[in-house]
Backbone atoms as SQL, in Angstrom:
CREATE TABLE atoms (id INTEGER PRIMARY KEY, chain TEXT, resi INTEGER, resn TEXT, atom TEXT, x REAL, y REAL, z REAL);
INSERT INTO atoms VALUES
  (1, 'A', 1, 'MET', 'N', 14.509, 4.051, 17.894),
  (2, 'A', 1, 'MET', 'CA', 14.732, 4.931, 16.770),
  (3, 'A', 1, 'MET', 'C', 13.646, 6.008, 16.805),
  (4, 'A', 2, 'PRO', 'N', 14.025, 7.269, 16.938),
  (5, 'A', 2, 'PRO', 'CA', 13.025, 8.344, 16.923),
  (6, 'A', 2, 'PRO', 'C', 12.304, 8.388, 15.578),
  (7, 'A', 3, 'HIS', 'N', 11.012, 8.681, 15.641),
  (8, 'A', 3, 'HIS', 'CA', 10.214, 8.725, 14.422),
  (9, 'A', 3, 'HIS', 'C', 9.032, 9.681, 14.593),
  (10, 'A', 4, 'THR', 'N', 8.436, 10.016, 13.454),
  (11, 'A', 4, 'THR', 'CA', 7.261, 10.877, 13.424),
  (12, 'A', 4, 'THR', 'C', 6.137, 10.129, 12.729),
  (13, 'A', 5, 'LEU', 'N', 4.969, 10.155, 13.335),
  (14, 'A', 5, 'LEU', 'CA', 3.789, 9.521, 12.746),
  (15, 'A', 5, 'LEU', 'C', 2.931, 10.586, 12.095),
  (16, 'A', 6, 'SER', 'N', 2.324, 10.254, 10.938),
  (17, 'A', 6, 'SER', 'CA', 1.465, 11.222, 10.274),
  (18, 'A', 6, 'SER', 'C', 0.409, 10.528, 9.425),
  (19, 'A', 7, 'ASN', 'N', -0.613, 11.326, 9.089),
  (20, 'A', 7, 'ASN', 'CA', -1.728, 10.848, 8.273),
  (21, 'A', 7, 'ASN', 'C', -2.063, 11.900, 7.233),
  (22, 'A', 8, 'PRO', 'N', -1.729, 11.642, 5.967),
  (23, 'A', 8, 'PRO', 'CA', -2.015, 12.619, 4.909),
  (24, 'A', 8, 'PRO', 'C', -3.511, 12.942, 4.811),
  (25, 'A', 9, 'ASP', 'N', -3.820, 14.210, 4.594),
  (26, 'A', 9, 'ASP', 'CA', -5.213, 14.636, 4.462),
  (27, 'A', 9, 'ASP', 'C', -5.925, 13.986, 3.287),
  (28, 'A', 10, 'ASP', 'N', -5.179, 13.582, 2.261),
  (29, 'A', 10, 'ASP', 'CA', -5.790, 13.003, 1.063),
  (30, 'A', 10, 'ASP', 'C', -6.129, 11.526, 1.205),
  (31, 'A', 11, 'LEU', 'N', -5.865, 10.943, 2.384),
  (32, 'A', 11, 'LEU', 'CA', -6.242, 9.556, 2.665),
  (33, 'A', 11, 'LEU', 'C', -7.230, 9.554, 3.830),
  (34, 'A', 12, 'HIS', 'N', -7.935, 8.441, 3.999),
  (35, 'A', 12, 'HIS', 'CA', -8.886, 8.361, 5.113),
  (36, 'A', 12, 'HIS', 'C', -8.148, 8.441, 6.449),
  (37, 'A', 13, 'ASP', 'N', -8.857, 8.855, 7.483),
  (38, 'A', 13, 'ASP', 'CA', -8.284, 8.928, 8.826),
  (39, 'A', 13, 'ASP', 'C', -8.252, 7.515, 9.408),
  (40, 'A', 14, 'PRO', 'N', -7.056, 6.944, 9.592),
  (41, 'A', 14, 'PRO', 'CA', -6.976, 5.567, 10.042),
  (42, 'A', 14, 'PRO', 'C', -6.969, 5.392, 11.559),
  (43, 'A', 15, 'THR', 'N', -6.983, 6.483, 12.299),
  (44, 'A', 15, 'THR', 'CA', -6.807, 6.356, 13.748),
  (45, 'A', 15, 'THR', 'C', -7.932, 5.563, 14.404),
  (46, 'A', 16, 'GLY', 'N', -9.133, 5.608, 13.833),
  (47, 'A', 16, 'GLY', 'CA', -10.226, 4.807, 14.361),
  (48, 'A', 16, 'GLY', 'C', -10.005, 3.312, 14.190),
  (49, 'A', 17, 'TYR', 'N', -9.111, 2.972, 13.264),
  (50, 'A', 17, 'TYR', 'CA', -8.747, 1.560, 13.047),
  (51, 'A', 17, 'TYR', 'C', -7.495, 1.183, 13.826),
  (52, 'A', 18, 'GLY', 'N', -6.890, 2.163, 14.539),
  (53, 'A', 18, 'GLY', 'CA', -5.756, 1.854, 15.402),
  (54, 'A', 18, 'GLY', 'C', -4.384, 1.960, 14.772),
  (55, 'A', 19, 'TYR', 'N', -4.224, 2.769, 13.735),
  (56, 'A', 19, 'TYR', 'CA', -2.901, 2.925, 13.137),
  (57, 'A', 19, 'TYR', 'C', -2.752, 4.289, 12.487),
  (58, 'A', 20, 'SER', 'N', -1.532, 4.600, 12.063),
  (59, 'A', 20, 'SER', 'CA', -1.217, 5.798, 11.284),
  (60, 'A', 20, 'SER', 'C', -0.697, 5.355, 9.929),
  (61, 'A', 21, 'HIS', 'N', -0.876, 6.195, 8.912),
  (62, 'A', 21, 'HIS', 'CA', -0.429, 5.838, 7.569),
  (63, 'A', 21, 'HIS', 'C', 1.090, 5.843, 7.421),
  (64, 'A', 22, 'LEU', 'N', 1.770, 6.789, 8.062),
  (65, 'A', 22, 'LEU', 'CA', 3.215, 6.954, 7.853),
  (66, 'A', 22, 'LEU', 'C', 3.971, 6.998, 9.171),
  (67, 'A', 23, 'ALA', 'N', 5.146, 6.379, 9.157),
  (68, 'A', 23, 'ALA', 'CA', 6.109, 6.507, 10.245),
  (69, 'A', 23, 'ALA', 'C', 7.447, 6.830, 9.585),
  (70, 'A', 24, 'ALA', 'N', 7.935, 8.040, 9.822),
  (71, 'A', 24, 'ALA', 'CA', 9.203, 8.483, 9.224),
  (72, 'A', 24, 'ALA', 'C', 10.250, 8.571, 10.317),
  (73, 'A', 25, 'THR', 'N', 11.381, 7.932, 10.089),
  (74, 'A', 25, 'THR', 'CA', 12.465, 7.999, 11.055),
  (75, 'A', 25, 'THR', 'C', 13.237, 9.297, 10.866),
  (76, 'A', 26, 'THR', 'N', 14.030, 9.643, 11.859),
  (77, 'A', 26, 'THR', 'CA', 14.874, 10.828, 11.721),
  (78, 'A', 26, 'THR', 'C', 16.004, 10.561, 10.732),
  (79, 'A', 27, 'GLY', 'N', 16.179, 9.305, 10.356),
  (80, 'A', 27, 'GLY', 'CA', 17.175, 8.938, 9.351),
  (81, 'A', 27, 'GLY', 'C', 16.551, 8.892, 7.976),
  (82, 'A', 28, 'ASP', 'N', 16.747, 7.794, 7.289),
  (83, 'A', 28, 'ASP', 'CA', 16.373, 7.694, 5.888),
  (84, 'A', 28, 'ASP', 'C', 15.110, 6.890, 5.602),
  (85, 'A', 29, 'LEU', 'N', 14.526, 6.245, 6.585),
  (86, 'A', 29, 'LEU', 'CA', 13.437, 5.308, 6.303),
  (87, 'A', 29, 'LEU', 'C', 12.057, 5.903, 6.537),
  (88, 'A', 30, 'VAL', 'N', 11.134, 5.525, 5.659),
  (89, 'A', 30, 'VAL', 'CA', 9.725, 5.854, 5.810),
  (90, 'A', 30, 'VAL', 'C', 8.942, 4.558, 5.657),
  (91, 'A', 31, 'PHE', 'N', 8.111, 4.271, 6.653),
  (92, 'A', 31, 'PHE', 'CA', 7.279, 3.081, 6.645),
  (93, 'A', 31, 'PHE', 'C', 5.852, 3.495, 6.319),
  (94, 'A', 32, 'VAL', 'N', 5.279, 2.856, 5.297),
  (95, 'A', 32, 'VAL', 'CA', 3.907, 3.149, 4.889),
  (96, 'A', 32, 'VAL', 'C', 3.037, 1.966, 5.308),
  (97, 'A', 33, 'ALA', 'N', 2.023, 2.266, 6.102),
  (98, 'A', 33, 'ALA', 'CA', 1.087, 1.232, 6.552),
  (99, 'A', 33, 'ALA', 'C', 0.338, 0.640, 5.368),
  (100, 'A', 34, 'GLY', 'N', -0.269, -0.494, 5.591),
  (101, 'A', 34, 'GLY', 'CA', -1.031, -1.157, 4.543),
  (102, 'A', 34, 'GLY', 'C', -2.060, -0.241, 3.908),
  (103, 'A', 35, 'GLN', 'N', -1.968, -0.132, 2.591),
  (104, 'A', 35, 'GLN', 'CA', -2.920, 0.653, 1.807),
  (105, 'A', 35, 'GLN', 'C', -3.804, -0.326, 1.046),
  (106, 'A', 36, 'TYR', 'N', -5.083, -0.029, 1.034),
  (107, 'A', 36, 'TYR', 'CA', -6.025, -0.905, 0.335),
  (108, 'A', 36, 'TYR', 'C', -6.881, -0.058, -0.590),
  (109, 'A', 37, 'GLY', 'N', -7.781, -0.672, -1.292),
  (110, 'A', 37, 'GLY', 'CA', -8.632, 0.030, -2.243),
  (111, 'A', 37, 'GLY', 'C', -9.691, 0.839, -1.534),
  (112, 'A', 38, 'SER', 'N', -9.264, 1.865, -0.794),
  (113, 'A', 38, 'SER', 'CA', -10.186, 2.649, 0.024),
  (114, 'A', 38, 'SER', 'C', -10.440, 4.026, -0.557),
  (115, 'A', 39, 'ASP', 'N', -11.637, 4.538, -0.270),
  (116, 'A', 39, 'ASP', 'CA', -11.950, 5.922, -0.622),
  (117, 'A', 39, 'ASP', 'C', -11.548, 6.827, 0.540),
  (118, 'A', 40, 'HIS', 'N', -11.895, 8.092, 0.462),
  (119, 'A', 40, 'HIS', 'CA', -11.499, 9.068, 1.478),
  (120, 'A', 40, 'HIS', 'C', -12.117, 8.778, 2.847),
  (121, 'A', 41, 'ASP', 'N', -13.194, 7.983, 2.868),
  (122, 'A', 41, 'ASP', 'CA', -13.838, 7.626, 4.129),
  (123, 'A', 41, 'ASP', 'C', -13.396, 6.269, 4.660),
  (124, 'A', 42, 'GLY', 'N', -12.487, 5.594, 3.950),
  (125, 'A', 42, 'GLY', 'CA', -12.002, 4.291, 4.388),
  (126, 'A', 42, 'GLY', 'C', -12.822, 3.115, 3.898),
  (127, 'A', 43, 'HIS', 'N', -13.817, 3.374, 3.059),
  (128, 'A', 43, 'HIS', 'CA', -14.640, 2.287, 2.524),
  (129, 'A', 43, 'HIS', 'C', -13.963, 1.651, 1.311),
  (130, 'A', 44, 'VAL', 'N', -14.127, 0.354, 1.154),
  (131, 'A', 44, 'VAL', 'CA', -13.602, -0.355, -0.004),
  (132, 'A', 44, 'VAL', 'C', -14.343, 0.144, -1.246),
  (133, 'A', 45, 'VAL', 'N', -13.581, 0.507, -2.297),
  (134, 'A', 45, 'VAL', 'CA', -14.164, 1.176, -3.463),
  (135, 'A', 45, 'VAL', 'C', -14.873, 0.251, -4.450),
  (136, 'A', 46, 'SER', 'N', -14.519, -1.021, -4.441),
  (137, 'A', 46, 'SER', 'CA', -15.058, -1.925, -5.452),
  (138, 'A', 46, 'SER', 'C', -14.914, -3.361, -4.966),
  (139, 'A', 47, 'ASP', 'N', -15.689, -4.253, -5.539),
  (140, 'A', 47, 'ASP', 'CA', -15.495, -5.669, -5.245),
  (141, 'A', 47, 'ASP', 'C', -14.624, -6.337, -6.308),
  (142, 'A', 48, 'ASP', 'N', -14.104, -5.535, -7.238),
  (143, 'A', 48, 'ASP', 'CA', -13.238, -6.028, -8.312),
  (144, 'A', 48, 'ASP', 'C', -11.783, -6.000, -7.857),
  (145, 'A', 49, 'PHE', 'N', -11.091, -7.124, -7.968),
  (146, 'A', 49, 'PHE', 'CA', -9.705, -7.219, -7.506),
  (147, 'A', 49, 'PHE', 'C', -8.810, -6.194, -8.183),
  (148, 'A', 50, 'ALA', 'N', -8.861, -6.091, -9.508),
  (149, 'A', 50, 'ALA', 'CA', -7.988, -5.164, -10.236),
  (150, 'A', 50, 'ALA', 'C', -8.231, -3.719, -9.810),
  (151, 'A', 51, 'ALA', 'N', -9.485, -3.354, -9.609),
  (152, 'A', 51, 'ALA', 'CA', -9.809, -1.993, -9.169),
  (153, 'A', 51, 'ALA', 'C', -9.238, -1.723, -7.778),
  (154, 'A', 52, 'GLN', 'N', -9.297, -2.724, -6.912),
  (155, 'A', 52, 'GLN', 'CA', -8.734, -2.551, -5.578),
  (156, 'A', 52, 'GLN', 'C', -7.214, -2.412, -5.630),
  (157, 'A', 53, 'VAL', 'N', -6.561, -3.185, -6.481),
  (158, 'A', 53, 'VAL', 'CA', -5.107, -3.078, -6.620),
  (159, 'A', 53, 'VAL', 'C', -4.737, -1.687, -7.125),
  (160, 'A', 54, 'ASP', 'N', -5.442, -1.224, -8.140),
  (161, 'A', 54, 'ASP', 'CA', -5.170, 0.113, -8.689),
  (162, 'A', 54, 'ASP', 'C', -5.307, 1.184, -7.613),
  (163, 'A', 55, 'ARG', 'N', -6.388, 1.131, -6.856),
  (164, 'A', 55, 'ARG', 'CA', -6.622, 2.152, -5.837),
  (165, 'A', 55, 'ARG', 'C', -5.617, 2.034, -4.700),
  (166, 'A', 56, 'ALA', 'N', -5.256, 0.810, -4.318),
  (167, 'A', 56, 'ALA', 'CA', -4.276, 0.633, -3.243),
  (168, 'A', 56, 'ALA', 'C', -2.928, 1.235, -3.637),
  (169, 'A', 57, 'PHE', 'N', -2.490, 0.996, -4.880),
  (170, 'A', 57, 'PHE', 'CA', -1.220, 1.577, -5.320),
  (171, 'A', 57, 'PHE', 'C', -1.329, 3.097, -5.472),
  (172, 'A', 58, 'ALA', 'N', -2.493, 3.591, -5.880),
  (173, 'A', 58, 'ALA', 'CA', -2.690, 5.046, -5.933),
  (174, 'A', 58, 'ALA', 'C', -2.597, 5.627, -4.522),
  (175, 'A', 59, 'ASN', 'N', -3.214, 4.970, -3.545),
  (176, 'A', 59, 'ASN', 'CA', -3.129, 5.430, -2.156),
  (177, 'A', 59, 'ASN', 'C', -1.698, 5.365, -1.637),
  (178, 'A', 60, 'LEU', 'N', -0.966, 4.339, -2.032),
  (179, 'A', 60, 'LEU', 'CA', 0.451, 4.260, -1.673),
  (180, 'A', 60, 'LEU', 'C', 1.193, 5.476, -2.213),
  (181, 'A', 61, 'GLY', 'N', 0.908, 5.851, -3.452),
  (182, 'A', 61, 'GLY', 'CA', 1.534, 7.028, -4.043),
  (183, 'A', 61, 'GLY', 'C', 1.209, 8.300, -3.274),
  (184, 'A', 62, 'VAL', 'N', -0.035, 8.437, -2.825),
  (185, 'A', 62, 'VAL', 'CA', -0.441, 9.603, -2.024),
  (186, 'A', 62, 'VAL', 'C', 0.371, 9.645, -0.726),
  (187, 'A', 63, 'ALA', 'N', 0.486, 8.508, -0.072),
  (188, 'A', 63, 'ALA', 'CA', 1.247, 8.444, 1.183),
  (189, 'A', 63, 'ALA', 'C', 2.712, 8.804, 0.949),
  (190, 'A', 64, 'LEU', 'N', 3.293, 8.260, -0.109),
  (191, 'A', 64, 'LEU', 'CA', 4.694, 8.556, -0.409),
  (192, 'A', 64, 'LEU', 'C', 4.895, 10.045, -0.680),
  (193, 'A', 65, 'ARG', 'N', 4.021, 10.632, -1.483),
  (194, 'A', 65, 'ARG', 'CA', 4.146, 12.064, -1.791),
  (195, 'A', 65, 'ARG', 'C', 4.025, 12.921, -0.538),
  (196, 'A', 66, 'ALA', 'N', 3.191, 12.503, 0.393),
  (197, 'A', 66, 'ALA', 'CA', 3.047, 13.248, 1.650),
  (198, 'A', 66, 'ALA', 'C', 4.346, 13.262, 2.440),
  (199, 'A', 67, 'ALA', 'N', 5.184, 12.262, 2.214),
  (200, 'A', 67, 'ALA', 'CA', 6.494, 12.190, 2.875),
  (201, 'A', 67, 'ALA', 'C', 7.599, 12.777, 2.006),
  (202, 'A', 68, 'GLY', 'N', 7.218, 13.385, 0.868),
  (203, 'A', 68, 'GLY', 'CA', 8.208, 13.968, -0.029),
  (204, 'A', 68, 'GLY', 'C', 8.918, 12.937, -0.891),
  (205, 'A', 69, 'LEU', 'N', 8.280, 11.797, -1.089),
  (206, 'A', 69, 'LEU', 'CA', 8.879, 10.693, -1.843),
  (207, 'A', 69, 'LEU', 'C', 7.974, 10.303, -3.005),
  (208, 'A', 70, 'ASP', 'N', 8.420, 9.322, -3.783),
  (209, 'A', 70, 'ASP', 'CA', 7.575, 8.735, -4.814),
  (210, 'A', 70, 'ASP', 'C', 7.922, 7.252, -4.924),
  (211, 'A', 71, 'TYR', 'N', 7.333, 6.589, -5.903),
  (212, 'A', 71, 'TYR', 'CA', 7.512, 5.140, -6.042),
  (213, 'A', 71, 'TYR', 'C', 8.986, 4.741, -6.187),
  (214, 'A', 72, 'ARG', 'N', 9.807, 5.609, -6.764),
  (215, 'A', 72, 'ARG', 'CA', 11.235, 5.283, -6.936),
  (216, 'A', 72, 'ARG', 'C', 11.948, 5.060, -5.608),
  (217, 'A', 73, 'HIS', 'N', 11.411, 5.606, -4.535),
  (218, 'A', 73, 'HIS', 'CA', 12.047, 5.502, -3.224),
  (219, 'A', 73, 'HIS', 'C', 11.700, 4.206, -2.491),
  (220, 'A', 74, 'VAL', 'N', 10.762, 3.437, -3.022),
  (221, 'A', 74, 'VAL', 'CA', 10.326, 2.215, -2.343),
  (222, 'A', 74, 'VAL', 'C', 11.402, 1.142, -2.460),
  (223, 'A', 75, 'ALA', 'N', 11.834, 0.643, -1.304),
  (224, 'A', 75, 'ALA', 'CA', 12.831, -0.424, -1.247),
  (225, 'A', 75, 'ALA', 'C', 12.191, -1.795, -1.075),
  (226, 'A', 76, 'ARG', 'N', 11.053, -1.825, -0.376),
  (227, 'A', 76, 'ARG', 'CA', 10.399, -3.097, -0.089),
  (228, 'A', 76, 'ARG', 'C', 8.886, -2.934, -0.085),
  (229, 'A', 77, 'LEU', 'N', 8.211, -3.924, -0.660),
  (230, 'A', 77, 'LEU', 'CA', 6.750, -4.021, -0.621),
  (231, 'A', 77, 'LEU', 'C', 6.337, -5.280, 0.122),
  (232, 'A', 78, 'GLY', 'N', 5.247, -5.179, 0.841),
  (233, 'A', 78, 'GLY', 'CA', 4.551, -6.351, 1.355),
  (234, 'A', 78, 'GLY', 'C', 3.191, -6.348, 0.689),
  (235, 'A', 79, 'THR', 'N', 2.842, -7.429, -0.005),
  (236, 'A', 79, 'THR', 'CA', 1.548, -7.495, -0.675),
  (237, 'A', 79, 'THR', 'C', 0.757, -8.669, -0.114),
  (238, 'A', 80, 'TYR', 'N', -0.542, -8.442, 0.051),
  (239, 'A', 80, 'TYR', 'CA', -1.424, -9.409, 0.690),
  (240, 'A', 80, 'TYR', 'C', -2.633, -9.601, -0.215),
  (241, 'A', 81, 'VAL', 'N', -2.847, -10.844, -0.666),
  (242, 'A', 81, 'VAL', 'CA', -3.875, -11.140, -1.658),
  (243, 'A', 81, 'VAL', 'C', -4.829, -12.190, -1.097),
  (244, 'A', 82, 'VAL', 'N', -6.109, -11.822, -1.015),
  (245, 'A', 82, 'VAL', 'CA', -7.134, -12.778, -0.592),
  (246, 'A', 82, 'VAL', 'C', -7.378, -13.748, -1.743),
  (247, 'A', 83, 'ASP', 'N', -7.437, -15.032, -1.425),
  (248, 'A', 83, 'ASP', 'CA', -7.680, -16.089, -2.418),
  (249, 'A', 83, 'ASP', 'C', -6.706, -15.986, -3.591),
  (250, 'A', 84, 'HIS', 'N', -5.435, -15.906, -3.266),
  (251, 'A', 84, 'HIS', 'CA', -4.378, -15.786, -4.272),
  (252, 'A', 84, 'HIS', 'C', -4.486, -16.895, -5.312),
  (253, 'A', 85, 'ASP', 'N', -4.357, -16.510, -6.572),
  (254, 'A', 85, 'ASP', 'CA', -4.311, -17.472, -7.671),
  (255, 'A', 85, 'ASP', 'C', -3.531, -16.852, -8.831),
  (256, 'A', 86, 'ALA', 'N', -3.378, -17.591, -9.916),
  (257, 'A', 86, 'ALA', 'CA', -2.580, -17.117, -11.053),
  (258, 'A', 86, 'ALA', 'C', -3.159, -15.854, -11.676),
  (259, 'A', 87, 'ASP', 'N', -4.479, -15.745, -11.759),
  (260, 'A', 87, 'ASP', 'CA', -5.096, -14.552, -12.343),
  (261, 'A', 87, 'ASP', 'C', -4.792, -13.310, -11.517),
  (262, 'A', 88, 'ARG', 'N', -4.882, -13.435, -10.208),
  (263, 'A', 88, 'ARG', 'CA', -4.598, -12.284, -9.344),
  (264, 'A', 88, 'ARG', 'C', -3.110, -11.934, -9.378),
  (265, 'A', 89, 'LEU', 'N', -2.267, -12.950, -9.472),
  (266, 'A', 89, 'LEU', 'CA', -0.834, -12.690, -9.591),
  (267, 'A', 89, 'LEU', 'C', -0.536, -11.932, -10.888),
  (268, 'A', 90, 'THR', 'N', -1.214, -12.279, -11.965),
  (269, 'A', 90, 'THR', 'CA', -1.026, -11.583, -13.245),
  (270, 'A', 90, 'THR', 'C', -1.411, -10.111, -13.126),
  (271, 'A', 91, 'VAL', 'N', -2.525, -9.825, -12.464),
  (272, 'A', 91, 'VAL', 'CA', -2.948, -8.435, -12.251),
  (273, 'A', 91, 'VAL', 'C', -1.894, -7.688, -11.454),
  (274, 'A', 92, 'LEU', 'N', -1.442, -8.281, -10.362),
  (275, 'A', 92, 'LEU', 'CA', -0.445, -7.633, -9.514),
  (276, 'A', 92, 'LEU', 'C', 0.856, -7.393, -10.265),
  (277, 'A', 93, 'LEU', 'N', 1.330, -8.379, -10.992),
  (278, 'A', 93, 'LEU', 'CA', 2.557, -8.231, -11.767),
  (279, 'A', 93, 'LEU', 'C', 2.429, -7.106, -12.790),
  (280, 'A', 94, 'ASP', 'N', 1.284, -7.008, -13.447),
  (281, 'A', 94, 'ASP', 'CA', 1.060, -5.940, -14.415),
  (282, 'A', 94, 'ASP', 'C', 1.183, -4.573, -13.747),
  (283, 'A', 95, 'ARG', 'N', 0.558, -4.390, -12.591),
  (284, 'A', 95, 'ARG', 'CA', 0.605, -3.089, -11.913),
  (285, 'A', 95, 'ARG', 'C', 2.010, -2.765, -11.426),
  (286, 'A', 96, 'ILE', 'N', 2.710, -3.741, -10.912),
  (287, 'A', 96, 'ILE', 'CA', 4.080, -3.502, -10.443),
  (288, 'A', 96, 'ILE', 'C', 4.976, -3.136, -11.621),
  (289, 'A', 97, 'THR', 'N', 4.800, -3.812, -12.743),
  (290, 'A', 97, 'THR', 'CA', 5.594, -3.494, -13.934),
  (291, 'A', 97, 'THR', 'C', 5.273, -2.097, -14.448),
  (292, 'A', 98, 'ARG', 'N', 4.011, -1.701, -14.417),
  (293, 'A', 98, 'ARG', 'CA', 3.641, -0.343, -14.841),
  (294, 'A', 98, 'ARG', 'C', 4.336, 0.719, -13.991),
  (295, 'A', 99, 'ILE', 'N', 4.428, 0.467, -12.691),
  (296, 'A', 99, 'ILE', 'CA', 4.996, 1.462, -11.776),
  (297, 'A', 99, 'ILE', 'C', 6.514, 1.419, -11.763),
  (298, 'A', 100, 'TRP', 'N', 7.111, 0.232, -11.673),
  (299, 'A', 100, 'TRP', 'CA', 8.557, 0.115, -11.479),
  (300, 'A', 100, 'TRP', 'C', 9.319, -0.426, -12.684),
  (301, 'A', 101, 'GLY', 'N', 8.636, -0.810, -13.733),
  (302, 'A', 101, 'GLY', 'CA', 9.327, -1.328, -14.908),
  (303, 'A', 101, 'GLY', 'C', 10.122, -2.574, -14.593),
  (304, 'A', 102, 'ASP', 'N', 11.365, -2.595, -15.079),
  (305, 'A', 102, 'ASP', 'CA', 12.219, -3.778, -14.912),
  (306, 'A', 102, 'ASP', 'C', 12.980, -3.810, -13.597),
  (307, 'A', 103, 'THR', 'N', 12.756, -2.820, -12.718),
  (308, 'A', 103, 'THR', 'CA', 13.475, -2.791, -11.442),
  (309, 'A', 103, 'THR', 'C', 12.495, -2.631, -10.280),
  (310, 'A', 104, 'PRO', 'N', 11.690, -3.665, -10.039),
  (311, 'A', 104, 'PRO', 'CA', 10.752, -3.580, -8.922),
  (312, 'A', 104, 'PRO', 'C', 11.494, -3.674, -7.588),
  (313, 'A', 105, 'PRO', 'N', 10.862, -3.164, -6.526),
  (314, 'A', 105, 'PRO', 'CA', 11.473, -3.286, -5.204),
  (315, 'A', 105, 'PRO', 'C', 11.428, -4.731, -4.720),
  (316, 'A', 106, 'ALA', 'N', 12.143, -4.999, -3.640),
  (317, 'A', 106, 'ALA', 'CA', 12.020, -6.294, -2.980),
  (318, 'A', 106, 'ALA', 'C', 10.558, -6.444, -2.561),
  (319, 'A', 107, 'GLN', 'N', 10.043, -7.668, -2.613),
  (320, 'A', 107, 'GLN', 'CA', 8.627, -7.868, -2.311),
  (321, 'A', 107, 'GLN', 'C', 8.400, -9.224, -1.673),
  (322, 'A', 108, 'THR', 'N', 7.502, -9.240, -0.718),
  (323, 'A', 108, 'THR', 'CA', 6.972, -10.487, -0.183),
  (324, 'A', 108, 'THR', 'C', 5.485, -10.482, -0.456),
  (325, 'A', 109, 'LEU', 'N', 4.989, -11.509, -1.131),
  (326, 'A', 109, 'LEU', 'CA', 3.567, -11.667, -1.408),
  (327, 'A', 109, 'LEU', 'C', 3.033, -12.762, -0.511),
  (328, 'A', 110, 'LEU', 'N', 1.969, -12.445, 0.201),
  (329, 'A', 110, 'LEU', 'CA', 1.315, -13.440, 1.036),
  (330, 'A', 110, 'LEU', 'C', -0.111, -13.659, 0.554),
  (331, 'A', 111, 'GLY', 'N', -0.460, -14.906, 0.314),
  (332, 'A', 111, 'GLY', 'CA', -1.849, -15.257, 0.060),
  (333, 'A', 111, 'GLY', 'C', -2.527, -15.423, 1.412),
  (334, 'A', 112, 'VAL', 'N', -3.663, -14.765, 1.595),
  (335, 'A', 112, 'VAL', 'CA', -4.336, -14.783, 2.893),
  (336, 'A', 112, 'VAL', 'C', -5.806, -15.151, 2.718),
  (337, 'A', 113, 'ALA', 'N', -6.422, -15.610, 3.800),
  (338, 'A', 113, 'ALA', 'CA', -7.831, -15.973, 3.764),
  (339, 'A', 113, 'ALA', 'C', -8.727, -14.749, 3.836),
  (340, 'A', 114, 'THR', 'N', -8.287, -13.742, 4.570),
  (341, 'A', 114, 'THR', 'CA', -9.094, -12.534, 4.750),
  (342, 'A', 114, 'THR', 'C', -8.183, -11.386, 5.160),
  (343, 'A', 115, 'LEU', 'N', -8.705, -10.161, 5.005),
  (344, 'A', 115, 'LEU', 'CA', -7.990, -8.964, 5.459),
  (345, 'A', 115, 'LEU', 'C', -8.860, -8.235, 6.481),
  (346, 'A', 116, 'ALA', 'N', -8.457, -7.053, 6.887),
  (347, 'A', 116, 'ALA', 'CA', -9.055, -6.362, 8.034),
  (348, 'A', 116, 'ALA', 'C', -10.533, -6.035, 7.900),
  (349, 'A', 117, 'LEU', 'N', -10.978, -5.650, 6.706),
  (350, 'A', 117, 'LEU', 'CA', -12.365, -5.226, 6.532),
  (351, 'A', 117, 'LEU', 'C', -13.090, -6.128, 5.541),
  (352, 'A', 118, 'PRO', 'N', -14.387, -6.285, 5.704),
  (353, 'A', 118, 'PRO', 'CA', -15.151, -7.070, 4.729),
  (354, 'A', 118, 'PRO', 'C', -14.987, -6.477, 3.330),
  (355, 'A', 119, 'GLY', 'N', -14.780, -7.351, 2.362),
  (356, 'A', 119, 'GLY', 'CA', -14.659, -6.914, 0.975),
  (357, 'A', 119, 'GLY', 'C', -13.246, -6.585, 0.533),
  (358, 'A', 120, 'MET', 'N', -12.311, -6.440, 1.467),
  (359, 'A', 120, 'MET', 'CA', -10.921, -6.173, 1.072),
  (360, 'A', 120, 'MET', 'C', -10.340, -7.414, 0.412),
  (361, 'A', 121, 'LEU', 'N', -9.738, -7.224, -0.776),
  (362, 'A', 121, 'LEU', 'CA', -9.117, -8.325, -1.505),
  (363, 'A', 121, 'LEU', 'C', -7.615, -8.162, -1.656),
  (364, 'A', 122, 'PHE', 'N', -7.103, -6.954, -1.385),
  (365, 'A', 122, 'PHE', 'CA', -5.689, -6.653, -1.603),
  (366, 'A', 122, 'PHE', 'C', -5.240, -5.560, -0.639),
  (367, 'A', 123, 'GLU', 'N', -3.988, -5.677, -0.196),
  (368, 'A', 123, 'GLU', 'CA', -3.374, -4.649, 0.636),
  (369, 'A', 123, 'GLU', 'C', -1.879, -4.623, 0.338),
  (370, 'A', 124, 'VAL', 'N', -1.296, -3.429, 0.399),
  (371, 'A', 124, 'VAL', 'CA', 0.137, -3.279, 0.149),
  (372, 'A', 124, 'VAL', 'C', 0.727, -2.343, 1.199),
  (373, 'A', 125, 'ASP', 'N', 1.862, -2.720, 1.781),
  (374, 'A', 125, 'ASP', 'CA', 2.602, -1.818, 2.649),
  (375, 'A', 125, 'ASP', 'C', 3.985, -1.640, 2.057),
  (376, 'A', 126, 'ALA', 'N', 4.731, -0.668, 2.544),
  (377, 'A', 126, 'ALA', 'CA', 6.023, -0.364, 1.920),
  (378, 'A', 126, 'ALA', 'C', 6.999, 0.221, 2.920),
  (379, 'A', 127, 'VAL', 'N', 8.261, 0.013, 2.606),
  (380, 'A', 127, 'VAL', 'CA', 9.361, 0.705, 3.270),
  (381, 'A', 127, 'VAL', 'C', 10.075, 1.477, 2.176),
  (382, 'A', 128, 'ALA', 'N', 10.235, 2.780, 2.383),
  (383, 'A', 128, 'ALA', 'CA', 10.902, 3.631, 1.411),
  (384, 'A', 128, 'ALA', 'C', 12.127, 4.247, 2.064),
  (385, 'A', 129, 'ALA', 'N', 13.104, 4.584, 1.229),
  (386, 'A', 129, 'ALA', 'CA', 14.346, 5.184, 1.707),
  (387, 'A', 129, 'ALA', 'C', 14.538, 6.531, 1.043),
  (388, 'A', 130, 'ARG', 'N', 14.877, 7.527, 1.833),
  (389, 'A', 130, 'ARG', 'CA', 15.132, 8.873, 1.303),
  (390, 'A', 130, 'ARG', 'C', 16.433, 8.901, 0.542);
C-alpha cells in the first residue's frame, strides 16, 4: 500500500528514535505512531500519570491536525499503561470521555511493565480514517 511518512514541526523529531509520527496511505487511512507525554525535544514532561496522559492526547491531536484530521476521525486507539491499575484506568476513561463523549473509538489497552524511555507511564497510538 503506497504511503507517505511525515513528522509535524510541532512535535519532537522522532527519527533519532527510529520512527516517524505519521504514515498516510493514498487511500483513507492515517496511522499515528505512539504519542507520549513529550515536550518539543522528546523529553517526558512530568512524572505524574494524569499529566502524561493529557500531553499524550494533546500530541495526538497535533499529529491528527497535521494530517488534516481531528479526534473525530480516529477509528482505533492503542493505549499502553505502565503499572496499570484502577486509578490509572479512571484517569484514562475520563480523558477519553472528554474527547469522544459517548462514542469512543475502538480501543485496546495494554498494561505494560515499561515503555521506550525512562519515566514514560503512558503511550497512545491511533488509526484514523479520512
